[in-house]
C-alpha positions as a Python dict, from the first residue, in 0.01 Angstrom:
ca = {
    (1, 'X'): (0, 0, 0),
    (2, 'X'): (-223, -233, 201),
    (3, 'X'): (-302, -432, -114),
    (4, 'X'): (68, -494, -171),
    (5, 'X'): (101, -635, 179),
    (6, 'X'): (-195, -867, 131),
    (7, 'X'): (-67, -1024, -193),
    (8, 'X'): (199, -1245, -24),
    (9, 'X'): (-59, -1361, 228),
    (10, 'X'): (-301, -1454, -46),
    (11, 'X'): (-28, -1650, -226),
    (12, 'X'): (61, -1839, 91),
    (13, 'X'): (-302, -1923, 156),
    (14, 'X'): (-334, -2062, -196),
    (15, 'X'): (-44, -2300, -127),
    (16, 'X'): (-195, -2440, 193),
    (17, 'X'): (-371, -2773, 173),
    (18, 'X'): (-636, -2903, 404),
    (19, 'X'): (-522, -3249, 512),
    (20, 'X'): (-772, -3293, 794),
    (21, 'X'): (-1024, -3568, 723),
    (22, 'X'): (-1385, -3473, 687),
    (23, 'X'): (-1640, -3602, 934),
    (24, 'X'): (-1797, -3818, 664),
    (25, 'X'): (-1486, -4032, 622),
    (26, 'X'): (-1487, -4371, 793),
    (27, 'X'): (-1115, -4395, 864),
    (28, 'X'): (-1155, -4620, 1170),
    (29, 'X'): (-1405, -4873, 1034),
    (30, 'X'): (-1699, -4759, 1247),
    (31, 'X'): (-1947, -4811, 963),
    (32, 'X'): (-1868, -5184, 958),
    (33, 'X'): (-1970, -5206, 1324),
    (34, 'X'): (-2293, -5005, 1302),
    (35, 'X'): (-2503, -5319, 1356),
    (36, 'X'): (-2378, -5321, 1716),
    (37, 'X'): (-2562, -4998, 1804),
    (38, 'X'): (-2841, -5086, 2046),
    (39, 'X'): (-2667, -5398, 2174),
    (40, 'X'): (-2515, -5449, 2517),
    (41, 'X'): (-2138, -5397, 2532),
    (42, 'X'): (-2102, -5768, 2614),
    (43, 'X'): (-2144, -5819, 2237),
    (44, 'X'): (-1790, -5680, 2207),
    (45, 'X'): (-1632, -5938, 2440),
    (46, 'X'): (-1517, -6178, 2168),
    (47, 'X'): (-1390, -5900, 1943),
    (48, 'X'): (-1047, -5738, 1936),
    (49, 'X'): (-992, -5368, 1878),
    (50, 'X'): (-691, -5141, 1826),
    (51, 'X'): (-520, -5018, 2142),
    (52, 'X'): (-650, -4666, 2084),
    (53, 'X'): (-1017, -4772, 2094),
    (54, 'X'): (-1225, -4588, 2355),
    (55, 'X'): (-1533, -4716, 2536),
    (56, 'X'): (-1702, -4402, 2661),
    (57, 'X'): (-1952, -4435, 2943),
    (58, 'X'): (-2167, -4145, 3070),
    (59, 'X'): (-1970, -3882, 3262),
    (60, 'X'): (-1638, -4021, 3135),
    (61, 'X'): (-1377, -3754, 3069),
    (62, 'X'): (-1216, -3788, 2727),
    (63, 'X'): (-962, -3585, 2536),
    (64, 'X'): (-1094, -3365, 2258),
    (65, 'X'): (-806, -3430, 2017),
    (66, 'X'): (-925, -3562, 1683),
    (67, 'X'): (-764, -3887, 1568),
    (68, 'X'): (-929, -4009, 1252),
    (69, 'X'): (-810, -4367, 1303),
    (70, 'X'): (-941, -4392, 1663),
    (71, 'X'): (-1257, -4600, 1713),
    (72, 'X'): (-1500, -4480, 1980),
    (73, 'X'): (-1796, -4656, 2138),
    (74, 'X'): (-2046, -4440, 2326),
    (75, 'X'): (-2231, -4636, 2595),
    (76, 'X'): (-2535, -4545, 2802),
    (77, 'X'): (-2562, -4600, 3178),
    (78, 'X'): (-2681, -4958, 3119),
    (79, 'X'): (-2382, -5047, 2900),
    (80, 'X'): (-2578, -5034, 2574),
    (81, 'X'): (-2387, -4909, 2269),
    (82, 'X'): (-2550, -4585, 2156),
    (83, 'X'): (-2302, -4466, 1893),
    (84, 'X'): (-1987, -4583, 1714),
    (85, 'X'): (-1767, -4315, 1561),
    (86, 'X'): (-1418, -4218, 1449),
    (87, 'X'): (-1228, -3942, 1619),
}
C-alpha cells in the first residue's frame, strides 16, 4: 500500500526542474572584473554598476537572498577589494 502512495510523489518529482543557477555561473559579470581584486575601491570611482550592486565592508549586514544577477564587492577594513561575486 505504501508503494502505491509513493508512486504519485515520484512522478511529481520527475516533473520538477531545477532552475536555480549553479555557483559556477557568472550571471552578473564578476569574472570580467576579477582584475580589480587587490585594488583599492577608489579604482571603481569612474565605473558604473547596476543599482543592485553591493559594496560589502567588514561587519556590514547583508541579506542572504540569492540573486544571480546581483554583483557583490567584498572589501576589507582598508577598502581593498578582496572578492567579486554574483549572488
